C-alpha positions as CSV (number, residue, x, y, z in Angstrom):
1,M,-15.0,-12.4,-22.8
2,A,-11.5,-11.7,-23.4
3,R,-9.8,-12.9,-26.6
4,S,-6.8,-14.7,-26.9
5,Q,-5.5,-12.1,-29.3
6,D,-5.7,-9.7,-26.4
7,F,-2.8,-11.5,-25.0
8,L,0.4,-11.0,-27.1
9,P,4.4,-11.7,-27.0
10,L,6.2,-8.4,-25.6
11,H,8.1,-8.0,-28.8
12,S,8.6,-10.0,-32.4
13,R,11.8,-12.0,-32.4
14,S,15.0,-10.4,-33.2
15,G,18.8,-11.0,-33.0
16,N,19.8,-13.9,-31.2
17,L,17.1,-13.9,-28.4
18,S,15.4,-17.4,-28.0
19,L,11.7,-18.1,-28.2
20,S,11.7,-19.4,-24.7
21,H,12.3,-15.7,-23.5
22,Y,8.9,-15.2,-25.1
23,A,6.8,-17.9,-24.0
24,R,6.4,-16.4,-20.7
25,L,4.0,-13.5,-22.2
26,L,1.8,-16.0,-23.5
27,T,-1.3,-16.6,-22.0
28,S,-2.1,-20.2,-21.0
29,R,-5.3,-22.3,-21.4
30,R,-5.8,-22.4,-17.8
31,N,-5.5,-18.7,-17.5
32,L,-7.8,-17.9,-19.9
33,V,-10.4,-20.2,-18.4
34,K,-10.0,-18.3,-15.0
35,A,-10.5,-14.9,-17.0
36,V,-13.9,-16.4,-18.1
37,A,-15.0,-18.0,-15.0
38,A,-14.4,-14.3,-13.1
39,I,-15.7,-12.2,-15.9
40,A,-18.8,-14.6,-16.2
41,F,-19.0,-14.1,-12.6
42,I,-19.1,-10.6,-12.0
43,T,-21.3,-9.9,-15.1
44,I,-24.0,-11.8,-14.1
45,F,-24.0,-11.0,-10.6
46,M,-24.2,-7.1,-11.6
47,F,-26.8,-7.5,-14.1
48,L,-28.4,-9.6,-11.5
49,T,-28.4,-6.7,-8.7
50,R,-28.6,-3.8,-11.4
51,S,-29.9,-0.7,-8.7
52,S,-32.3,1.5,-9.6
53,P,-31.8,5.1,-11.1
54,K,-33.7,6.3,-8.3
55,D,-30.6,6.0,-5.9
56,S,-29.0,9.3,-5.8
57,N,-25.8,7.3,-4.7
58,S,-25.8,5.6,-7.9
59,V,-23.1,5.7,-10.6
60,L,-24.6,5.8,-13.7
61,P,-24.1,2.3,-15.4
62,D,-22.9,2.1,-18.7
63,P,-25.3,1.5,-22.1
64,A,-24.5,-2.3,-23.1
65,I,-21.7,-2.4,-26.0
66,S,-21.5,-5.5,-27.9
67,P,-17.6,-6.7,-29.1
68,D,-18.9,-6.0,-32.6
69,E,-19.7,-1.8,-31.8
70,I,-16.0,-1.4,-30.3
71,T,-13.5,0.6,-32.5
72,N,-10.2,0.8,-32.1
73,P,-9.0,4.5,-32.6
74,P,-5.5,5.3,-31.8
75,I,-4.6,6.4,-27.8
76,V,-4.5,9.9,-27.4
77,K,-1.5,11.3,-25.8
78,P,-2.5,13.6,-23.1
79,T,-1.1,16.5,-21.9
80,W,1.1,14.9,-19.1
81,S,4.2,13.2,-19.9
82,K,6.9,11.7,-17.7
83,D,9.5,14.3,-18.3
84,S,7.8,15.9,-15.9
85,L,8.8,13.6,-13.1
86,G,12.3,14.5,-11.4
87,T,15.9,12.7,-12.5
88,D,15.8,10.7,-9.5
89,I,12.2,9.2,-10.1
90,L,13.5,8.2,-13.4
91,N,16.8,6.3,-12.4
92,R,15.4,4.7,-9.5
93,Q,15.9,1.0,-9.4
94,S,15.2,-1.8,-6.8
95,I,18.1,-3.4,-4.9
96,F,16.3,-6.7,-5.3
97,T,17.5,-8.6,-8.5
98,P,15.7,-11.2,-10.9
99,Q,18.1,-13.7,-9.8
100,M,16.8,-13.6,-5.7
101,F,13.3,-14.5,-7.8
102,T,14.4,-17.8,-9.7
103,P,12.4,-20.8,-8.2
104,D,15.6,-22.4,-7.0
105,Q,16.4,-19.4,-4.9
106,L,12.7,-18.9,-3.5
107,K,13.2,-22.1,-1.9
108,H,15.7,-21.0,0.5
109,N,15.4,-17.0,0.8
110,G,12.3,-16.8,2.0
111,L,11.0,-13.8,-0.4
112,K,7.7,-13.7,-1.9
113,P,6.9,-13.2,-5.7
114,V,3.9,-10.8,-6.6
115,T,1.2,-10.1,-9.1
116,A,1.0,-6.5,-10.0
117,V,-3.0,-5.4,-10.9
118,L,-3.4,-2.2,-13.0
119,L,-6.5,-0.8,-13.9
120,G,-6.4,0.6,-16.9
121,W,-8.9,4.2,-17.7
122,K,-8.1,7.2,-20.1
123,R,-4.6,8.0,-19.0
124,F,-2.7,5.7,-21.0
125,E,1.1,7.6,-20.6
126,S,0.4,7.1,-17.1
127,L,-0.2,3.8,-17.4
128,K,2.5,3.0,-19.6
129,F,5.0,4.7,-17.2
130,I,3.7,2.7,-14.3
131,I,4.4,-0.8,-16.2
132,Q,7.7,0.4,-17.2
133,Y,8.3,1.2,-14.1
134,L,7.1,-2.0,-11.9
135,T,9.5,-4.0,-14.5
136,R,12.5,-2.7,-12.4
137,Y,11.3,-4.2,-9.1
138,P,12.4,-8.0,-9.6
139,F,9.5,-9.1,-6.7
140,I,7.0,-8.3,-9.6
141,K,7.0,-11.2,-11.2
142,E,3.3,-10.9,-13.2
143,I,2.0,-7.6,-14.1
144,I,-2.4,-8.0,-15.1
145,I,-3.6,-5.2,-16.9
146,W,-7.6,-5.0,-16.9
147,N,-8.5,-2.0,-19.4
148,N,-11.7,-1.1,-18.2
149,N,-11.9,1.9,-21.4
150,V,-14.2,0.2,-23.8
151,E,-13.2,2.9,-26.2
152,T,-9.4,1.5,-26.5
153,R,-8.3,-1.6,-26.7
154,L,-4.5,-2.5,-25.2
155,N,-1.9,-5.1,-25.9
156,I,1.4,-5.8,-24.8
157,M,3.6,-4.0,-27.4
158,D,1.4,-0.5,-26.7
159,F,4.0,-0.3,-23.6
160,D,7.4,0.0,-25.2
161,L,8.9,-2.2,-22.8
162,D,12.2,-2.8,-22.9
163,V,13.1,-6.5,-23.5
164,S,16.2,-6.1,-22.0
165,K,14.9,-5.3,-18.5
166,S,11.5,-7.2,-18.5
167,M,12.4,-10.3,-18.8
168,H,11.6,-11.5,-15.3
169,V,7.8,-10.5,-15.4
170,E,5.3,-12.4,-17.2
171,I,2.8,-9.2,-18.7
172,K,-1.3,-10.2,-19.9
173,V,-3.8,-7.6,-20.6
174,F,-7.2,-7.7,-20.5
175,N,-10.0,-5.7,-22.4
176,S,-12.7,-5.4,-20.8
177,Y,-16.6,-4.6,-22.6
178,E,-17.8,-2.8,-19.8
179,N,-16.5,-0.9,-17.2
180,L,-16.1,-2.7,-13.8
181,H,-14.9,0.4,-12.0
182,D,-12.9,-0.9,-9.2
183,T,-14.4,-4.7,-8.9
184,A,-12.0,-5.5,-11.6
185,K,-9.0,-5.0,-9.1
186,Y,-10.6,-7.9,-7.1
187,T,-11.6,-10.7,-9.9
188,T,-7.9,-9.7,-11.8
189,C,-6.2,-10.5,-8.1
190,S,-8.2,-13.9,-8.0
191,M,-6.5,-14.9,-11.1
192,A,-3.1,-14.0,-10.7
193,T,-0.7,-16.7,-10.4
194,Y,1.2,-15.7,-7.3
195,D,0.2,-15.5,-3.5
196,Y,0.0,-11.4,-3.4
197,C,-1.0,-8.7,-5.3
198,Y,0.0,-5.5,-5.5
199,F,-2.7,-2.7,-6.5
200,Q,-1.7,0.7,-8.6
201,D,-4.2,3.0,-10.1
202,D,-2.5,5.1,-13.1
203,D,-2.7,9.0,-11.4
204,W,-0.4,8.5,-8.5
205,L,3.1,6.8,-8.7
206,N,4.6,4.8,-5.6
207,L,8.3,5.3,-5.2
208,Y,9.0,3.1,-2.0
209,M,8.2,-0.1,-3.6
210,D,11.7,-1.5,-1.8
211,S,11.1,-0.3,1.8
212,M,7.1,-1.2,1.2
213,Y,7.8,-4.7,0.1
214,T,10.3,-5.4,2.9
215,N,7.5,-4.3,5.6
216,F,5.3,-6.6,3.5
217,M,7.6,-9.6,3.7
218,R,7.4,-9.0,7.8
219,Y,3.6,-9.8,8.0
220,P,2.2,-10.8,4.4
221,D,-1.3,-11.3,5.7
222,L,-1.9,-7.8,6.8
223,I,-3.3,-5.1,4.0
224,H,0.2,-2.8,3.8
225,S,-0.9,0.5,2.2
226,N,0.7,3.6,1.0
227,T,-1.1,7.4,1.2
228,M,0.0,10.8,1.5
229,P,0.0,12.3,5.0
230,I,-3.3,14.4,5.4
231,I,-5.2,11.1,3.8
232,H,-3.5,9.1,6.7
233,L,-4.6,11.5,9.3
234,E,-8.4,11.2,7.8
235,H,-8.1,7.4,7.6
236,K,-7.1,7.3,11.5
237,R,-10.7,8.6,11.9
238,W,-12.0,5.8,9.6
239,Q,-11.2,2.7,12.3
240,F,-14.1,1.1,13.5
241,T,-13.6,-0.8,17.1
242,N,-15.9,-2.5,19.0
243,T,-14.2,-4.8,21.2
244,E,-17.3,-6.5,22.4
245,I,-18.1,-8.4,19.4
246,N,-14.2,-8.6,18.2
247,M,-15.1,-5.3,15.1
248,H,-11.2,-4.0,14.9
249,S,-11.3,-2.7,11.1
250,G,-10.2,0.3,9.3
251,F,-10.2,2.1,5.8
252,T,-7.3,2.5,3.4
253,W,-7.3,3.0,-0.6
254,L,-5.2,0.6,-2.4
255,G,-4.9,2.6,-5.5
256,C,-1.5,4.2,-4.5
257,G,0.3,1.7,-4.2
258,S,-0.7,-1.5,-1.7
259,F,0.2,-5.2,-0.9
260,A,-2.3,-7.7,0.3
261,P,-2.8,-11.6,-0.1
262,R,-4.7,-13.1,-3.0
263,W,-6.6,-15.3,0.0
264,K,-8.0,-12.3,1.0
265,I,-9.1,-10.8,-2.4
266,Q,-10.9,-14.3,-3.0
267,N,-12.9,-13.8,0.3
268,F,-13.5,-10.4,-0.5
269,L,-15.6,-12.2,-3.4
270,A,-17.3,-14.2,-1.4
271,Q,-18.4,-11.8,0.6
272,L,-19.7,-9.6,-2.1
273,G,-21.6,-12.6,-3.7
274,S,-23.1,-13.0,-0.1
275,A,-23.3,-9.2,0.7
276,G,-26.4,-8.8,-2.3
277,L,-24.9,-4.8,-2.6
278,G,-26.5,-2.7,-5.4
279,K,-24.5,-2.5,-8.8
280,D,-23.8,1.1,-7.6
281,R,-21.9,0.1,-4.7
282,L,-20.4,-3.0,-6.5
283,R,-18.6,-1.1,-8.7
284,L,-16.9,1.1,-5.5
285,A,-15.9,-2.2,-4.1
286,D,-12.6,-0.1,-2.9
287,M,-14.6,1.3,0.2
288,Y,-15.5,-2.2,1.2
289,F,-12.9,-4.4,0.9
290,S,-10.2,-3.0,3.9
291,I,-13.3,-2.8,6.1
292,W,-14.3,-6.2,5.7
293,T,-10.8,-7.4,6.1
294,N,-12.0,-6.6,10.0
295,Q,-8.3,-5.7,10.3
296,Y,-6.5,-2.3,10.7
297,P,-4.5,-1.8,7.5
298,W,-0.7,-1.3,7.7
299,Q,-1.1,2.4,6.2
300,L,2.2,4.4,5.1
301,S,2.3,8.1,5.4
302,N,4.3,9.9,3.1
303,P,4.4,12.3,0.2
304,L,3.2,10.8,-3.5
305,S,3.9,11.7,-6.6
306,P,1.2,12.5,-8.9
307,L,0.6,11.5,-12.6
308,D,-1.9,12.2,-15.0
309,Q,-4.6,13.8,-12.6
310,N,-7.6,14.1,-15.8
311,E,-10.5,12.0,-16.5
312,G,-10.8,10.8,-13.2
313,W,-14.0,9.2,-11.5
314,S,-14.5,12.4,-9.0
315,D,-14.2,14.6,-11.7
316,S,-17.9,13.5,-12.6
317,V,-19.4,12.8,-9.0
318,D,-20.1,14.3,-5.7
319,Q,-17.0,12.1,-4.5
320,W,-17.2,12.7,-0.9
321,S,-21.1,12.5,-0.7
322,I,-20.3,8.8,-2.1
323,V,-17.4,8.1,-0.2
324,Y,-19.0,8.9,3.3
325,Q,-21.7,6.8,2.5
326,N,-20.3,3.5,1.4
327,V,-17.2,3.8,4.0
328,Y,-20.1,4.0,6.6
329,D,-22.4,1.2,4.9
330,A,-19.1,-1.1,4.8
331,A,-18.4,-0.5,8.7
332,S,-22.2,-1.1,9.3
333,R,-22.5,-4.0,7.3
334,L,-19.7,-5.6,9.3
335,Y,-21.0,-4.3,12.7
336,S,-24.5,-6.1,12.1
337,A,-22.6,-9.1,11.1
338,L,-20.2,-9.7,13.9
339,E,-23.0,-8.8,16.5
340,A,-25.0,-11.3,14.8
341,N,-22.7,-14.1,15.2
342,A,-19.5,-14.5,16.8
343,V,-18.1,-17.0,15.1
344,L,-17.2,-16.8,11.4
345,T,-20.0,-18.5,9.2
346,R,-20.4,-19.2,5.7
347,N,-23.3,-16.4,5.6
348,D,-20.6,-13.6,6.1
349,Y,-17.0,-14.8,5.9
350,F,-15.8,-12.1,8.1
351,M,-12.7,-13.0,10.4
352,R,-13.3,-12.4,14.0
353,D,-9.6,-12.5,15.3
354,E,-7.3,-9.8,15.0
355,E,-4.2,-10.4,13.6
356,E,-0.5,-9.8,14.2
357,P,0.6,-7.3,15.0
358,K,-1.8,-5.4,17.0
359,F,-2.4,-2.2,16.5
360,E,0.0,-0.9,19.6
361,D,2.7,-3.3,18.5
362,R,3.2,-1.8,15.2
363,D,6.5,0.2,14.8
364,V,7.3,1.1,10.6
365,R,5.4,4.5,9.7
366,A,6.9,5.8,6.6
367,P,9.3,5.1,4.2
368,C,13.0,6.8,4.0
369,H,12.9,9.5,1.0
370,N,15.6,7.0,-0.9
371,D,13.6,3.8,-0.4
372,K,16.4,2.1,1.6
373,C,15.1,2.3,5.3
374,L,11.9,3.0,6.7
375,F,11.2,5.0,9.9
376,I,9.9,3.2,12.8
377,T,8.9,4.7,16.4
378,S,6.4,3.3,19.1
379,M,5.4,6.6,19.6
380,E,1.8,7.1,17.9
381,P,0.5,10.5,18.0
382,F,-3.1,9.5,17.2
383,P,-5.4,7.7,20.1
384,N,-5.8,4.1,20.3
385,P,-8.7,3.3,17.7
386,D,-10.5,1.0,20.5
387,I,-10.9,4.6,22.2
388,V,-14.1,5.1,20.1
389,Q,-16.1,1.9,20.1
390,F,-18.6,1.8,17.1
391,D,-21.9,0.9,16.5
392,N,-24.8,1.6,13.9
393,V,-27.3,3.1,16.1
394,N,-25.3,5.9,17.8
395,I,-22.8,6.3,15.2
396,T,-24.9,6.8,11.8
397,H,-23.1,8.5,9.6
398,V,-18.9,8.7,9.2
399,K,-18.7,12.8,10.1
400,D,-20.3,11.4,13.6
401,Q,-17.2,8.7,13.8
402,E,-14.8,11.5,13.2
403,A,-16.3,13.7,15.8
404,A,-15.7,11.1,18.3
405,F,-11.7,10.9,17.2
406,N,-12.1,14.6,17.3
407,A,-13.1,15.5,20.6
408,L,-10.0,13.4,21.9
409,E,-6.2,14.7,21.6
410,F,-6.2,14.2,17.8
411,P,-3.5,16.2,16.0
412,S,-4.6,19.0,13.5
413,N,-4.1,19.1,10.0
414,D,-1.7,22.2,10.2
415,F,0.4,20.0,13.0
416,W,0.5,17.2,10.5
417,D,1.2,18.9,7.3
418,K,4.3,20.7,9.7
419,H,5.4,17.1,11.7
420,A,3.9,14.3,9.7
421,Y,6.5,10.9,10.7
422,H,8.0,11.0,6.8
423,K,9.9,14.5,8.2
424,A,12.1,12.3,10.1
425,V,13.5,10.5,7.0
426,D,13.1,13.0,4.1
427,G,16.8,13.9,3.7
428,D,16.1,17.5,5.0
429,S,17.4,18.1,8.4
430,T,15.3,21.5,8.5
431,T,12.2,19.7,8.5
432,C,11.3,17.5,11.5
433,W,8.9,14.7,12.8
434,N,7.2,16.1,16.2
435,T,6.4,13.4,19.2
436,Y,3.4,15.4,19.8
437,K,3.3,14.0,23.3
438,A,6.2,14.0,25.8
439,P,8.4,10.5,25.1
440,M,8.5,8.4,28.1
441,V,10.3,5.3,29.1
442,G,10.5,2.4,27.0
443,D,9.5,4.8,23.6
444,N,11.9,4.6,21.0
445,V,13.0,6.0,17.4
446,G,15.3,4.8,14.7
447,I,14.8,3.2,11.2
448,R,14.6,-0.5,9.5
449,L,16.9,-1.0,6.8
450,V,15.8,-2.3,3.6
451,R,19.4,-4.0,3.0
452,K,21.6,-5.2,5.7
453,L,24.6,-2.6,6.9
454,K,27.2,-2.8,8.4
455,A,28.3,0.5,11.1
456,N,29.7,1.4,14.0
457,T,27.9,5.0,14.7
458,F,24.3,6.3,15.0
459,T,23.5,9.7,14.7
460,I,20.2,11.4,15.9
461,T,19.4,15.2,14.6
462,L,17.1,17.0,16.7
463,S,15.8,20.6,15.9
464,K,17.7,22.2,19.1
465,E,20.0,21.6,21.5
466,S,20.3,18.0,22.2
467,K,22.6,18.1,25.8
468,F,19.0,17.2,27.6
469,L,19.5,13.9,26.0
470,E,22.4,12.7,26.4
471,Q,21.7,10.4,29.2
472,A,18.4,9.8,28.3
473,L,18.6,7.0,25.7
474,A,20.3,3.6,24.9
475,I,20.9,1.7,21.9
476,S,19.7,-1.6,20.5
477,A,19.9,-3.5,17.1
478,I,18.2,-5.9,15.1
479,G,21.0,-8.5,13.2
480,V,20.7,-10.6,10.6
481,A,19.6,-13.7,11.7
482,N,16.3,-12.6,13.4
483,E,13.7,-10.0,14.5
484,E,15.1,-9.8,17.7
485,W,16.0,-6.4,19.1
486,I,19.3,-6.8,20.5
487,P,20.8,-4.0,23.3
488,C,24.1,-2.6,22.2
489,Q,26.8,-1.2,24.3
490,S,27.2,2.4,23.4
491,Q,28.6,5.6,24.1
492,L,28.5,9.0,23.1
493,T,30.7,10.8,21.1
494,H,31.7,14.6,20.1
495,S,30.0,16.1,17.6
496,N,30.7,19.4,15.7
497,H,26.8,20.4,15.8
498,N,24.8,21.0,18.8
499,N,21.5,19.7,17.7
500,Q,23.1,16.2,16.8
501,L,23.5,13.1,19.1
502,T,26.1,10.8,17.9
503,F,26.7,7.2,19.7
504,N,29.9,4.9,19.0
505,F,27.9,1.1,19.5
506,N,28.8,-2.4,19.3
507,C,26.3,-5.0,19.6
508,P,26.7,-8.7,20.2
509,S,25.9,-11.4,17.4
510,T,25.7,-8.5,14.7
511,E,28.8,-9.7,12.7
512,A,27.2,-9.7,9.6
513,G,25.4,-6.4,9.7
514,I,22.2,-4.9,11.4
515,K,19.0,-4.3,9.6
516,G,17.7,-2.0,12.1
517,I,18.8,0.5,14.8
518,R,16.8,2.2,17.3
519,A,17.4,4.4,20.5
520,S,14.9,3.7,23.1
521,F,14.0,6.7,25.8
522,T,15.5,5.4,29.6
523,K,13.8,8.9,30.9
524,D,10.9,10.5,31.1
525,L,10.8,13.5,29.1
526,S,8.9,16.7,30.3
527,E,7.7,18.0,26.4
528,P,7.3,16.6,22.8
529,I,11.1,16.9,20.6
530,D,11.6,17.2,17.3
531,I,13.6,14.5,15.5
532,C,14.8,15.6,11.9
533,G,17.3,13.3,10.6
534,F,19.4,10.0,11.5
535,L,23.0,8.8,10.5
536,L,24.0,5.3,10.3
537,D,27.9,5.7,9.4
538,D,28.0,7.7,5.9
539,F,24.4,6.5,5.4
540,A,22.3,9.5,5.5
541,V,18.4,10.5,5.6
């Protein structure tokens, strides 16, 4: 059970700062009751479902530890240090301000406060840096740290927070008496003050908080996740669809930075309660959650910044064997539930309807390198997931699912390594995203902005001479007032570079600025093209 002394003020009182500044950092009785209820639920459930050691897929259970046996040794600093990160990372700040997230402002501006859920293990320096980093983002109004390391007790003062920069966020620490692994993410989010949770593991850093939050705000009921390009490629094969039974699901890791609504986490706990998973599978709940939402996650593809990579779960197990088995088990159980009942029942809690926007209507693909915009395109190089119809009779392993996608026109690892989405907005005009297929009439490319911008020139950088596109593009923009794309009057202007197209444009009803711009193809092209960068007046990516 968590103890009241585990929830400490950020700092002791000093100077002229009032005690009210620190009051928000104390845990209320209501939150403690929630914590006790969640811990009791998961502890009892894991005890009742303790699996047999004969299961080759098992993660060995931890020995029972009494609270009296837990020592509190000094935290050992690992070899990793934040000094290994670049200056851009260390100095990155949000464009949002704490004033935007006061109760009065939230009544009018439509923004959504978020609770960040972090798991502590044996990478303390990474965890500390992530906590410090997240306090730069005012939409993170609460941070809950669940410490799975039974050998070390943490409290808020361990994280060396600058009180002047973190007063907008409430921080709580729970010290567990058993390593609950992934399951702790979900029980912790269920206790969150706010309606949405942000998940982050302690081995990778998400540099794209503002841009991810911007896309999340458009469709907050979906899972919005973030991963490296090669894993994004892999997960495109881990989409499980059967149109006859309303199955439209996919897998994503949460730990590289993900937003999700709290109600889906609470629904997932109900699913776990009715599914009868063994303890070994329950600990690996990450492999079930996104699939059991029965929705395709909105996953962005971009490079990740590694933190401390030591002491990982995968260091001591056959990771891919366990991942394959559990991802397949999640998809197979979902298929069986949907096949048995055409409508939602109290026995499975699985959604049947596909949420908006549908897979084919999604546009955002990757954050810009500066976290100030998002790359958008209608051109998806991957096959539509409904081409491969999943069932648990003919497909008996995730590798069967992968083979079915590989038999289609699917990009190779080498192609994607060279031409992933983020290459269009990485600030380097020598690297390019490739459309993979020839653009057709109606296809489009562009950027969505995190903050509105007034501009009247739009430049697209290609990998070769651009003359063949001079009469093949039309410009449109999104104004501040709504999400409607507005056709613009545009005129091609002279550029000093033969691989660039520059348009002067004027769009009606955008006097206050624009929050997105795109170029749509008005002619079918005969071959794929490279997009290597964009310039909106002097805003360059």
